[in-house]
PDB file of N, CA, C, O and CB in Angstrom:
ATOM      1  N   MET A   1      75.821 154.519  41.218  1.00  0.00           N
ATOM      2  CA  MET A   1      76.827 153.498  42.035  1.00  0.00           C
ATOM      3  C   MET A   1      78.296 154.104  41.785  1.00  0.00           C
ATOM      4  O   MET A   1      79.137 154.040  42.681  1.00  0.00           O
ATOM      5  CB  MET A   1      76.743 151.744  41.405  1.00  0.00           C
ATOM      6  N   LYS A   2      78.567 154.670  40.591  1.00  0.00           N
ATOM      7  CA  LYS A   2      79.760 154.828  40.462  1.00  0.00           C
ATOM      8  C   LYS A   2      80.147 156.179  41.275  1.00  0.00           C
ATOM      9  O   LYS A   2      81.300 156.353  41.671  1.00  0.00           O
ATOM     10  CB  LYS A   2      80.053 154.781  39.045  1.00  0.00           C
ATOM     11  N   SER A   3      79.228 157.021  41.476  1.00  0.00           N
ATOM     12  CA  SER A   3      79.551 157.904  42.549  1.00  0.00           C
ATOM     13  C   SER A   3      80.006 157.751  43.485  1.00  0.00           C
ATOM     14  O   SER A   3      81.059 158.309  43.792  1.00  0.00           O
ATOM     15  CB  SER A   3      78.910 158.381  42.916  1.00  0.00           C
ATOM     16  N   PHE A   4      79.286 156.838  44.357  1.00  0.00           N
ATOM     17  CA  PHE A   4      79.554 156.250  45.824  1.00  0.00           C
ATOM     18  C   PHE A   4      80.892 155.343  45.896  1.00  0.00           C
ATOM     19  O   PHE A   4      81.361 155.034  46.992  1.00  0.00           O
ATOM     20  CB  PHE A   4      78.233 155.274  46.302  1.00  0.00           C
ATOM     21  N   VAL A   5      81.454 154.952  44.742  1.00  0.00           N
ATOM     22  CA  VAL A   5      82.602 154.232  44.733  1.00  0.00           C
ATOM     23  C   VAL A   5      83.561 154.877  44.863  1.00  0.00           C
ATOM     24  O   VAL A   5      84.493 154.626  45.627  1.00  0.00           O
ATOM     25  CB  VAL A   5      82.787 153.567  43.824  1.00  0.00           C
ATOM     26  N   ALA A   6      83.428 156.095  43.896  1.00  0.00           N
ATOM     27  CA  ALA A   6      84.449 157.184  43.818  1.00  0.00           C
ATOM     28  C   ALA A   6      84.661 158.023  45.189  1.00  0.00           C
ATOM     29  O   ALA A   6      85.725 158.515  45.567  1.00  0.00           O
ATOM     30  CB  ALA A   6      84.006 158.176  42.668  1.00  0.00           C
ATOM     31  N   ALA A   7      83.356 158.075  45.875  1.00  0.00           N
ATOM     32  CA  ALA A   7      83.422 158.852  47.321  1.00  0.00           C
ATOM     33  C   ALA A   7      84.208 157.732  48.356  1.00  0.00           C
ATOM     34  O   ALA A   7      85.022 158.162  49.174  1.00  0.00           O
ATOM     35  CB  ALA A   7      81.622 159.277  47.982  1.00  0.00           C
ATOM     36  N   LEU A   8      83.966 156.546  48.283  1.00  0.00           N
ATOM     37  CA  LEU A   8      84.464 155.485  49.046  1.00  0.00           C
ATOM     38  C   LEU A   8      85.855 155.708  49.069  1.00  0.00           C
ATOM     39  O   LEU A   8      86.507 155.961  50.082  1.00  0.00           O
ATOM     40  CB  LEU A   8      84.107 154.149  48.542  1.00  0.00           C
ATOM     41  N   ALA A   9      86.482 155.561  47.414  1.00  0.00           N
ATOM     42  CA  ALA A   9      87.716 155.546  47.382  1.00  0.00           C
ATOM     43  C   ALA A   9      88.363 157.054  47.718  1.00  0.00           C
ATOM     44  O   ALA A   9      89.479 157.071  48.236  1.00  0.00           O
ATOM     45  CB  ALA A   9      88.043 154.975  46.091  1.00  0.00           C
ATOM     46  N   PHE A  10      87.743 158.214  47.459  1.00  0.00           N
ATOM     47  CA  PHE A  10      88.154 159.359  47.827  1.00  0.00           C
ATOM     48  C   PHE A  10      88.327 159.255  49.783  1.00  0.00           C
ATOM     49  O   PHE A  10      89.342 159.627  50.371  1.00  0.00           O
ATOM     50  CB  PHE A  10      86.966 160.498  47.120  1.00  0.00           C
ATOM     51  N   ALA A  11      87.566 158.897  50.209  1.00  0.00           N
ATOM     52  CA  ALA A  11      87.502 158.551  51.849  1.00  0.00           C
ATOM     53  C   ALA A  11      89.028 157.801  52.205  1.00  0.00           C
ATOM     54  O   ALA A  11      89.881 158.264  52.962  1.00  0.00           O
ATOM     55  CB  ALA A  11      85.996 157.290  52.251  1.00  0.00           C
ATOM     56  N   VAL A  12      89.102 156.635  51.508  1.00  0.00           N
ATOM     57  CA  VAL A  12      90.382 155.781  52.125  1.00  0.00           C
ATOM     58  C   VAL A  12      91.364 156.576  51.703  1.00  0.00           C
ATOM     59  O   VAL A  12      92.153 156.848  52.608  1.00  0.00           O
ATOM     60  CB  VAL A  12      90.654 154.198  51.622  1.00  0.00           C
ATOM     61  N   VAL A  13      91.642 157.108  50.546  1.00  0.00           N
ATOM     62  CA  VAL A  13      92.983 157.681  50.250  1.00  0.00           C
ATOM     63  C   VAL A  13      92.952 159.046  51.128  1.00  0.00           C
ATOM     64  O   VAL A  13      93.962 159.277  51.794  1.00  0.00           O
ATOM     65  CB  VAL A  13      93.234 157.950  48.530  1.00  0.00           C
ATOM     66  N   ALA A  14      92.128 159.754  51.172  1.00  0.00           N
ATOM     67  CA  ALA A  14      92.025 161.081  52.502  1.00  0.00           C
ATOM     68  C   ALA A  14      92.515 160.500  53.748  1.00  0.00           C
ATOM     69  O   ALA A  14      93.539 160.927  54.282  1.00  0.00           O
ATOM     70  CB  ALA A  14      90.288 161.693  52.928  1.00  0.00           C
ATOM     71  N   ALA A  15      91.844 159.569  54.217  1.00  0.00           N
ATOM     72  CA  ALA A  15      92.093 158.957  55.584  1.00  0.00           C
ATOM     73  C   ALA A  15      93.531 158.532  55.440  1.00  0.00           C
ATOM     74  O   ALA A  15      94.237 159.350  56.029  1.00  0.00           O
ATOM     75  CB  ALA A  15      91.067 157.673  55.988  1.00  0.00           C
ATOM     76  N   VAL A  16      94.285 157.508  54.849  1.00  0.00           N
ATOM     77  CA  VAL A  16      95.326 157.276  54.579  1.00  0.00           C
ATOM     78  C   VAL A  16      96.502 158.547  54.484  1.00  0.00           C
ATOM     79  O   VAL A  16      97.499 158.477  55.202  1.00  0.00           O
ATOM     80  CB  VAL A  16      95.068 156.585  53.547  1.00  0.00           C
ATOM     81  N   GLY A  17      96.309 159.681  53.568  1.00  0.00           N
ATOM     82  CA  GLY A  17      96.877 160.670  53.439  1.00  0.00           C
ATOM     83  C   GLY A  17      97.130 161.366  55.033  1.00  0.00           C
ATOM     84  O   GLY A  17      98.176 161.814  55.502  1.00  0.00           O
ATOM     85  N   VAL A  18      95.933 161.284  55.579  1.00  0.00           N
ATOM     86  CA  VAL A  18      96.334 162.451  56.928  1.00  0.00           C
ATOM     87  C   VAL A  18      96.930 161.483  57.800  1.00  0.00           C
ATOM     88  O   VAL A  18      97.879 161.786  58.525  1.00  0.00           O
ATOM     89  CB  VAL A  18      94.884 163.373  57.854  1.00  0.00           C
ATOM     90  N   ALA A  19      96.406 160.285  57.771  1.00  0.00           N
ATOM     91  CA  ALA A  19      96.958 159.159  58.912  1.00  0.00           C
ATOM     92  C   ALA A  19      98.703 159.678  58.972  1.00  0.00           C
ATOM     93  O   ALA A  19      99.431 159.999  59.912  1.00  0.00           O
ATOM     94  CB  ALA A  19      96.713 157.098  58.215  1.00  0.00           C
ATOM     95  N   MET A  20      98.897 159.584  57.648  1.00  0.00           N
ATOM     96  CA  MET A  20     100.493 159.784  57.158  1.00  0.00           C
ATOM     97  C   MET A  20     100.957 161.038  57.716  1.00  0.00           C
ATOM     98  O   MET A  20     101.789 161.117  58.620  1.00  0.00           O
ATOM     99  CB  MET A  20     100.726 159.872  55.467  1.00  0.00           C
ATOM    100  N   VAL A  21     100.304 162.159  57.060  1.00  0.00           N
ATOM    101  CA  VAL A  21     100.697 163.688  57.616  1.00  0.00           C
ATOM    102  C   VAL A  21     100.774 163.904  59.053  1.00  0.00           C
ATOM    103  O   VAL A  21     101.689 164.555  59.556  1.00  0.00           O
ATOM    104  CB  VAL A  21      99.667 164.745  57.173  1.00  0.00           C
ATOM    105  N   LEU A  22      99.746 163.323  59.789  1.00  0.00           N
ATOM    106  CA  LEU A  22      99.714 163.336  61.574  1.00  0.00           C
ATOM    107  C   LEU A  22     100.769 162.816  62.085  1.00  0.00           C
ATOM    108  O   LEU A  22     101.342 163.214  63.099  1.00  0.00           O
ATOM    109  CB  LEU A  22      98.580 162.517  62.310  1.00  0.00           C
ATOM    110  N   ASN A  23     101.188 161.555  61.144  1.00  0.00           N
ATOM    111  CA  ASN A  23     102.324 160.639  61.958  1.00  0.00           C
ATOM    112  C   ASN A  23     103.536 161.364  61.803  1.00  0.00           C
ATOM    113  O   ASN A  23     104.357 161.096  62.681  1.00  0.00           O
ATOM    114  CB  ASN A  23     102.575 159.048  61.377  1.00  0.00           C
ATOM    115  N   THR A  24     103.896 162.181  60.979  1.00  0.00           N
ATOM    116  CA  THR A  24     105.128 162.971  61.132  1.00  0.00           C
ATOM    117  C   THR A  24     105.300 163.835  62.089  1.00  0.00           C
ATOM    118  O   THR A  24     106.418 164.129  62.511  1.00  0.00           O
ATOM    119  CB  THR A  24     105.371 163.624  60.161  1.00  0.00           C
ATOM    120  N   PHE A  25     104.149 164.361  62.557  1.00  0.00           N
ATOM    121  CA  PHE A  25     103.934 165.655  63.558  1.00  0.00           C
ATOM    122  C   PHE A  25     103.826 164.965  65.254  1.00  0.00           C
ATOM    123  O   PHE A  25     104.055 165.626  66.267  1.00  0.00           O
ATOM    124  CB  PHE A  25     102.188 166.613  63.042  1.00  0.00           C
ATOM    125  N   GLN A  26     103.493 163.749  65.236  1.00  0.00           N
ATOM    126  CA  GLN A  26     103.243 162.876  66.409  1.00  0.00           C
ATOM    127  C   GLN A  26     104.507 163.112  67.203  1.00  0.00           C
ATOM    128  O   GLN A  26     105.568 162.959  66.599  1.00  0.00           O
ATOM    129  CB  GLN A  26     102.984 161.274  66.038  1.00  0.00           C
ATOM    130  N   GLU A  27     104.537 163.446  68.412  1.00  0.00           N
ATOM    131  CA  GLU A  27     105.711 163.287  69.363  1.00  0.00           C
ATOM    132  C   GLU A  27     105.201 162.275  70.674  1.00  0.00           C
ATOM    133  O   GLU A  27     103.997 162.190  70.915  1.00  0.00           O
ATOM    134  CB  GLU A  27     106.213 164.924  69.934  1.00  0.00           C
ATOM    135  N   SER A  28     105.951 161.714  71.282  1.00  0.00           N
ATOM    136  CA  SER A  28     105.739 161.152  72.273  1.00  0.00           C
ATOM    137  C   SER A  28     105.802 162.203  73.728  1.00  0.00           C
ATOM    138  O   SER A  28     106.776 162.898  74.018  1.00  0.00           O
ATOM    139  CB  SER A  28     106.669 160.048  72.157  1.00  0.00           C
ATOM    140  N   SER A  29     104.551 162.116  74.506  1.00  0.00           N
ATOM    141  CA  SER A  29     104.355 162.915  75.831  1.00  0.00           C
ATOM    142  C   SER A  29     105.525 163.379  76.631  1.00  0.00           C
ATOM    143  O   SER A  29     105.513 164.413  77.299  1.00  0.00           O
ATOM    144  CB  SER A  29     103.596 162.122  76.749  1.00  0.00           C
ATOM    145  N   ALA A  30     106.735 162.404  76.510  1.00  0.00           N
ATOM    146  CA  ALA A  30     108.074 162.594  77.166  1.00  0.00           C
ATOM    147  C   ALA A  30     108.605 163.720  76.689  1.00  0.00           C
ATOM    148  O   ALA A  30     109.296 164.471  77.378  1.00  0.00           O
ATOM    149  CB  ALA A  30     109.031 161.518  76.976  1.00  0.00           C
ATOM    150  N   VAL A  31     108.277 163.947  75.292  1.00  0.00           N
ATOM    151  CA  VAL A  31     108.898 165.218  74.585  1.00  0.00           C
ATOM    152  C   VAL A  31     107.783 166.237  74.623  1.00  0.00           C
ATOM    153  O   VAL A  31     108.045 167.435  74.737  1.00  0.00           O
ATOM    154  CB  VAL A  31     109.407 164.942  72.968  1.00  0.00           C
ATOM    155  N   ALA A  32     106.713 165.850  74.543  1.00  0.00           N
ATOM    156  CA  ALA A  32     105.714 166.811  74.205  1.00  0.00           C
ATOM    157  C   ALA A  32     105.461 167.823  75.322  1.00  0.00           C
ATOM    158  O   ALA A  32     105.330 169.039  75.183  1.00  0.00           O
ATOM    159  CB  ALA A  32     104.459 166.110  73.856  1.00  0.00           C
ATOM    160  N   PHE A  33     105.409 167.047  76.559  1.00  0.00           N
ATOM    161  CA  PHE A  33     105.153 167.980  77.723  1.00  0.00           C
ATOM    162  C   PHE A  33     106.415 168.056  78.668  1.00  0.00           C
ATOM    163  O   PHE A  33     106.194 167.754  79.841  1.00  0.00           O
ATOM    164  CB  PHE A  33     103.862 167.473  78.571  1.00  0.00           C
ATOM    165  N   THR A  34     107.754 168.428  78.323  1.00  0.00           N
ATOM    166  CA  THR A  34     108.794 168.416  79.114  1.00  0.00           C
ATOM    167  C   THR A  34     109.327 169.769  79.061  1.00  0.00           C
ATOM    168  O   THR A  34     109.934 170.062  78.031  1.00  0.00           O
ATOM    169  CB  THR A  34     109.720 167.398  78.768  1.00  0.00           C
ATOM    170  N   THR A  35     109.218 170.650  79.970  1.00  0.00           N
ATOM    171  CA  THR A  35     109.862 171.794  80.171  1.00  0.00           C
ATOM    172  C   THR A  35     110.865 171.905  81.048  1.00  0.00           C
ATOM    173  O   THR A  35     111.139 170.878  81.670  1.00  0.00           O
ATOM    174  CB  THR A  35     109.113 172.596  80.439  1.00  0.00           C
ATOM    175  N   THR A  36     111.614 173.064  81.313  1.00  0.00           N
ATOM    176  CA  THR A  36     112.656 173.355  82.199  1.00  0.00           C
ATOM    177  C   THR A  36     112.297 172.647  83.825  1.00  0.00           C
ATOM    178  O   THR A  36     113.094 172.034  84.536  1.00  0.00           O
ATOM    179  CB  THR A  36     112.801 175.076  82.193  1.00  0.00           C
ATOM    180  N   GLY A  37     110.965 172.934  84.094  1.00  0.00           N
ATOM    181  CA  GLY A  37     110.323 173.092  85.208  1.00  0.00           C
ATOM    182  C   GLY A  37     110.172 171.440  85.783  1.00  0.00           C
ATOM    183  O   GLY A  37     110.327 171.050  86.941  1.00  0.00           O
ATOM    184  N   ALA A  38     109.822 170.641  84.581  1.00  0.00           N
ATOM    185  CA  ALA A  38     109.029 169.608  84.822  1.00  0.00           C
ATOM    186  C   ALA A  38     110.157 168.289  85.000  1.00  0.00           C
ATOM    187  O   ALA A  38     111.218 168.390  84.383  1.00  0.00           O
ATOM    188  CB  ALA A  38     107.890 169.494  83.574  1.00  0.00           C
ATOM    189  N   ARG A  39     109.939 167.198  85.751  1.00  0.00           N
ATOM    190  CA  ARG A  39     110.659 166.244  86.364  1.00  0.00           C
ATOM    191  C   ARG A  39     110.475 165.057  85.795  1.00  0.00           C
ATOM    192  O   ARG A  39     110.034 164.070  86.383  1.00  0.00           O
ATOM    193  CB  ARG A  39     110.427 166.170  87.619  1.00  0.00           C
ATOM    194  N   VAL A  40     110.890 165.122  84.335  1.00  0.00           N
ATOM    195  CA  VAL A  40     110.648 163.991  83.287  1.00  0.00           C
ATOM    196  C   VAL A  40     111.782 162.935  83.093  1.00  0.00           C
ATOM    197  O   VAL A  40     112.528 163.107  82.129  1.00  0.00           O
ATOM    198  CB  VAL A  40     110.414 164.640  81.900  1.00  0.00           C
ATOM    199  N   GLY A  41     111.997 161.821  83.939  1.00  0.00           N
ATOM    200  CA  GLY A  41     113.434 161.273  83.637  1.00  0.00           C
ATOM    201  C   GLY A  41     113.192 160.616  82.540  1.00  0.00           C
ATOM    202  O   GLY A  41     112.460 161.046  81.648  1.00  0.00           O
ATOM    203  N   ASP A  42     113.951 159.219  82.507  1.00  0.00           N
ATOM    204  CA  ASP A  42     114.052 158.269  81.661  1.00  0.00           C
ATOM    205  C   ASP A  42     112.590 157.932  81.226  1.00  0.00           C
ATOM    206  O   ASP A  42     111.766 157.762  82.124  1.00  0.00           O
ATOM    207  CB  ASP A  42     114.826 157.165  82.245  1.00  0.00           C
ATOM    208  N   PRO A  43     112.199 157.822  79.911  1.00  0.00           N
ATOM    209  CA  PRO A  43     110.695 157.602  79.958  1.00  0.00           C
ATOM    210  C   PRO A  43     110.657 155.699  80.171  1.00  0.00           C
ATOM    211  O   PRO A  43     109.568 155.126  80.172  1.00  0.00           O
ATOM    212  CB  PRO A  43     109.837 158.320  78.205  1.00  0.00           C
ATOM    213  N   GLY A  44     111.325 155.300  80.256  1.00  0.00           N
ATOM    214  CA  GLY A  44     111.781 153.709  80.647  1.00  0.00           C
ATOM    215  C   GLY A  44     111.170 153.917  81.768  1.00  0.00           C
ATOM    216  O   GLY A  44     109.993 153.559  81.749  1.00  0.00           O
ATOM    217  N   ASN A  45     111.558 154.388  82.785  1.00  0.00           N
ATOM    218  CA  ASN A  45     111.232 154.057  84.158  1.00  0.00           C
ATOM    219  C   ASN A  45     110.144 155.156  84.743  1.00  0.00           C
ATOM    220  O   ASN A  45     110.162 155.331  85.962  1.00  0.00           O
ATOM    221  CB  ASN A  45     112.627 154.036  85.039  1.00  0.00           C
ATOM    222  N   ASN A  46     109.445 155.710  84.156  1.00  0.00           N
ATOM    223  CA  ASN A  46     107.931 156.183  84.908  1.00  0.00           C
ATOM    224  C   ASN A  46     106.662 156.102  84.161  1.00  0.00           C
ATOM    225  O   ASN A  46     106.449 155.124  83.445  1.00  0.00           O
ATOM    226  CB  ASN A  46     107.928 157.710  85.317  1.00  0.00           C
ATOM    227  N   LEU A  47     106.005 156.833  84.248  1.00  0.00           N
ATOM    228  CA  LEU A  47     104.499 156.031  83.890  1.00  0.00           C
ATOM    229  C   LEU A  47     103.988 156.245  82.511  1.00  0.00           C
ATOM    230  O   LEU A  47     102.935 155.777  82.078  1.00  0.00           O
ATOM    231  CB  LEU A  47     103.232 156.565  84.858  1.00  0.00           C
ATOM    232  N   ILE A  48     104.948 157.101  81.763  1.00  0.00           N
ATOM    233  CA  ILE A  48     104.423 157.359  80.354  1.00  0.00           C
ATOM    234  C   ILE A  48     104.930 156.337  79.255  1.00  0.00           C
ATOM    235  O   ILE A  48     104.394 156.081  78.177  1.00  0.00           O
ATOM    236  CB  ILE A  48     104.855 158.810  79.912  1.00  0.00           C
ATOM    237  N   GLY A  49     106.086 155.821  79.789  1.00  0.00           N
ATOM    238  CA  GLY A  49     106.979 154.993  78.848  1.00  0.00           C
ATOM    239  C   GLY A  49     107.303 155.609  77.598  1.00  0.00           C
ATOM    240  O   GLY A  49     106.793 156.613  77.101  1.00  0.00           O
ATOM    241  N   PRO A  50     108.496 154.654  77.017  1.00  0.00           N
ATOM    242  CA  PRO A  50     108.776 155.020  75.693  1.00  0.00           C
ATOM    243  C   PRO A  50     107.871 155.454  74.657  1.00  0.00           C
ATOM    244  O   PRO A  50     108.044 156.478  73.996  1.00  0.00           O
ATOM    245  CB  PRO A  50     109.311 154.125  75.237  1.00  0.00           C
ATOM    246  N   GLY A  51     106.771 154.548  74.510  1.00  0.00           N
ATOM    247  CA  GLY A  51     106.148 154.377  73.535  1.00  0.00           C
ATOM    248  C   GLY A  51     104.928 154.839  73.399  1.00  0.00           C
ATOM    249  O   GLY A  51     104.304 154.638  72.357  1.00  0.00           O
TER     250      GLY A  51
END
């Protein structure tokens, strides 16, 4: 039973840690897919939105 609780605690800690790391690298689609040839205007006025 102790090993199950330890594995469960590790899974929770790992999930929270990975979520925090991925949140720092995440960017909106308005930023990620904008190139010099793309016509992406103000994110509030098109389909992708600001968030």
